[in-house]
N, C-alpha and C positions, 0 to 999 in steps of 0.2 A: 757572433752579430754588432759587435763596433765596429768590424771590419766592413761591411755590409749593406749596415743600415743608412741614409743620407743624412747630412751632415750641412752648415752650412758654412761659403769661407769654402780653403786651400783645402780641407782637408774632404771637401765631397769632391774634389777634382781626383782626389787618391781614393777614395773609394770606387767610382765610377773605374779608375782602372783598372784595380784590381778585380776591378768583374768584365773588365772584357779584357783583359791582359793577362792576366794572370799577377801580374809585379806588382811588389809588396816592398816598398824603399823599410828602411828603418830608422829615420830618418818620422811618418809617416809612427808608425807604432811609438814612435818615444813621448809623439802630442798625445797618443794616448790609453798610454799610463801614467803620463805625469799631473800630478795630483791624486795615481786611486793606491799610490801606494808609497807608503811614507814615516819610515822611509820604506824603501824597493827590499821588499822578503824576497821576488819572482824580476830578475831585467830582466830587458828588454833584450840582452843576449841566451840569457838561460833563453828566456822565451823560444829565438829564433834560432838554437841547440835544440830545443823538441820539437819543433816542427823537422833540422834534418835529421836527428832521430830517428822517427816515422816515417823520413821518406813521403813528406807532407810538402817539405819543397826544397829547394834546391837554391844552392848560390849562386847567382851567374856574373855578378859583378861585385866591384865593394859597396856594401851598405846594398846591397838590389838583390830578391829573392823572385824565383821566377815555383808561381804555386798551379797546376794543371785544372786540380778540384775543382778550383773555386770561378772555371772557367765556364763563359751562357755552353746551357744545356739542349743547343737548339743540332735540330741530326743533320751528325755531316753532310754533304754534297762535293766528292774528291775530282767532280767535274771537271770543272773549269782549271781544277789543279793540275788533272793529269792530262788532260786531253784525250788523244787514242791511245796512252797507254792502258796497258794491267796489271792490275794488282801477281804483289808474290801470296800468296795465303800460310800465316803461322798458328799450328792451334793445338790447341793437349790432344795425347790419345783419345780422349771421352770427347773432343769437339766440342770446347765450355771453359772460359774464359774464370779463372776463381773473384767474387767479386774486389772489385779496388783494385784491383790488382796493372788494373791499364794506368791511373795516372802515379802509380808508386813507378811505373814502369820507366813513365818518360823521364820522371828523377833521376832513375840510376843509372840510365843514357847517358845524362850529361852530367851525370859525376864521375862517366867512363873517364881513369888518369893515359888509354891507355888509346891508344889515332880505331878510328876515327875517331872526331873531337864533334859532340854534337853542342851546338846552343837556339833557341830557341826566335823562331822569326819572327823582327819585329814587323815585317809589311802585310803577312798574311791577317785574314782572320783563325785567329784559335776556339776552339771549340773544348769543351769535355771529353766531346769522344773523339775526335781528329783533331790532334795535333801538329804541325808544321815543323822541323827542323834541319837546322844551314849545318854542311860542314864542308869544307877543303876540298873534298870531292862530291859536294853535290848537294840539295836538298832530297830532303826520304819525308816524306807527311806517314804516318801510324795513325789509323782506323784502328778504333773500336768495334765489331760488331758484333757483343755480347759472345757468342760464339768460334771468334777467330779473329786476330786483323789480318787488316786492310797492308801492305807496303809498296806504298809507290813513290819511285825516286826516279827528280828527275837528275840531270849529270852525264859523266862514259859510263859507256855498257859496263866493262871489264871492271868498275868501280861496283856496281850493285853487288858485286854477290856480295862483299869486303862487308854491305855496309849492314846489308837482310844477317850475315854471324856476327855483328856488330850486336846486334837485335835479341838475332839468338843466345848468343851470350849472357847477354844484363839478363832474360829471361828469366834462364834458368840461374845465376846468380839470386836474381831474386827470390823467385820460389823455395829455394835454398836459405836463404835469411830465412823471409819468411814464416819456413817450414809448413808449407804449402803441400801437401803428400798426395793421391791419388788417383790422376789426374793424366794419369799414364806418361807419356813421353813425346819434349814438344817434338813435333814434325812440317813438312815441308807440302808445299799444293798451291794448286795455281784452281782460281772457279769455273766450273764448265758452267756454258752457256747456255744447256737444252734444255728447255722449261721443264717439261718432266721428267729431271735424273733427281734420285733421294738423294745425289751427292753436291749438291751444287757447292760446294767451299775445301772444303778439305778431297782435292779428286784421286780418285785410285788410279789415275788411265794408266796407258800404255802411250811410252812416248814414241811418234817417229818423229828417229833426225834426218831420216833421207828427205820429207815433203816437210821437216817442222811440223807435224802435226800430234794431237794429243787423240787416242781414240777414251769413247765416251766405258769405259766397264757396267753402269748400268743400260746404257739405250745400248739396243744392239747396234752396228753400221754406223754408231752416230763420233764423228768424228769434226773436231773444231783446233783450227790454226792456234799455235801461241806467238806470241810477240816474244822480238826477239830478248829481251829483262827476261820471258819469265825461261823462253831454252839453254839459254847463258847461265839463267842459275840454277837448273833446276841439272844442268849439265857436269856444272861443274863440282868433279869433288873430289878434286885435290886439295888436299892442306888439309884443314882444321873440321871439314861436315859433309861427312859419308852420308849424314840426312839427306841429302841434296837427293840424291836416287831412291828416297825411303817409299815407298809404297809405289813406287814407277819400275818399267822394263821396255826394254828393246828387246824387239826379234831376234838377234843376237840371244840369248839366255833364256828366250825364256823357256828351254830348254830343261837349265834349271831349277826349274823356280821351287821345286819343291825341297830343294838344299841347299839353296838361298833363303825361304826360309826357315828352315828349321833354324839355319845358319843366327840369325835374325833373333832367333829365340831363346838360340845360345848368350847368343850379347846380353840379349835384356834381361837373365840373367842374375843375381846376386855372386861377385866372387871371392872364391874361397881366400885364404889370407895367409895358403902351402903355396896355389898358385902364383898369385905373385912375385912369394918370394923366384919363385923356382924360375917365371917368364922374363918377370920386368924386372930386369938388371940395371936399369938407367943407374947417372951417378947423378942425373937432372935433380934428383927427391923432393928439394923445398922447389919449383919448379912447378915438379907436377903438382904436388900441396896446394901451392897460391889456386895451381886453374881447378884442382874437384875441390877448389873454395875455401878450404880451410886456411884458420886466423893464424896471419903471419906471427903474431906472438909465441903461436902455438907449436910458429914450426924451428922459432928460436929456440922456445926452450927446450926441443929435444933436441936440437945440435949441440947443445949446454951438454944434455944429459949425459951424449953417445962422448965427446971430446971429436965429435965431427966425421964417429966411422960410418966412415961412408954404407953398407951392410943396417945395424942399428941403426941409423936415425933413417931409411927405407924401410927396414919393416917397421918399424915404431909409426913410421907417416899414415902406411897404409893400415894396419891394426887402429889408426884415430879417427882415417878415410871411414872407415866400416862403421864403427860404433855410434862414432857421427849423422850416416844417414843410413837409416833403413833397407835405403832406396836404390841402393845404392848398386851400378852397373857396369858390369865388361863393360861397356857400348860407352861411357861416362869415361873412363879410362880409355878406351882408346882415340874416342875426341881424344883426349887432353893429351895421349902419345903423338898424336899427328898437327896438334894445332903448331901455331909458328911459335908461341914463346915458349917448345919441348923442343919440337923441330925430331924426334922418334922416329921416322917415320919406318926404316926397316923393321926395326923393332916390336912395333905396334904393326905392323900386320904380320910378323913372326909369332909373335901374342897372338892374332884372332888364328892363324891358319893353323899355330899344333893344336888349341884350347876344343877347336871347331872339331877336328880333324878326332882328337882325343874323345870329346861326349859324347857326338855321333857319334863313335864305334861301339856304343855302349847300349 
């Protein structure tokens, strides 16, 4: 209430700045604290540390913080930003976003320590459900549509998948930190323009690369054109994101649909510790642990306990992962091994082929 209540003098300008841009300065809070706590049992530094811990605020400059959850609650209208660009979409398997997830995701993106690095745009109007982020690779508009995220990118098209993978990775990491379970896997899609389509947001269509079209599975014989960004994103399955083709198929592999579906089901299940010991013998156990969202302190403790013995450290790391995350899946490990941080692509493919072959025969 102290932050949003209009006041006379300079403080009222800071209140207006906070309401319209989400920018909160340490100087402003010190002015509010002055005379209220004497001596101060709860300092200004304590206050900002609490906001950061709760993922409400993120420091963007010295003594300056960005708080997305206080931005104006207007309906987002991304048309002016994107013009003719079509969005890429992200949602959870149950087509619903956890309450309060969107502003926390913006904070998570701004806190990224690896590239691409984001910062809030100062020139665009920021909204509580539509936040503009800048990076050295281009501008990204993230829109909360209640059941899914819309992601608009302005920049070099080859950078588009990298930006979206950053949003995916941050979403998964945040969900683990917030212990959000039961929403299914994070999946990609495009919006179908079919008026009568029952799946207008995350669309399980058929990609027709030879004509840059997608075919709606809900409306017979209805096809729509993919934007260059959408086509490049969906087809970019190399590297860390097999999700790029999840839910999509091409004419060349339609005959393999049943086996593909069975493989996806196997990968979505929880692995056994014994199978990880047998099939995932990477020396980069520490990097794998970080990619699986284990805490650095826990990994350091494992290394000390086993005096750096790789096999023992690796086994203990996998055991901790399975105990920490009840919804751990083979697919998460598969994505981890193919990530740029680990780059065990050959091992990932061998693991997938071997496990799918063994379990599909049972």
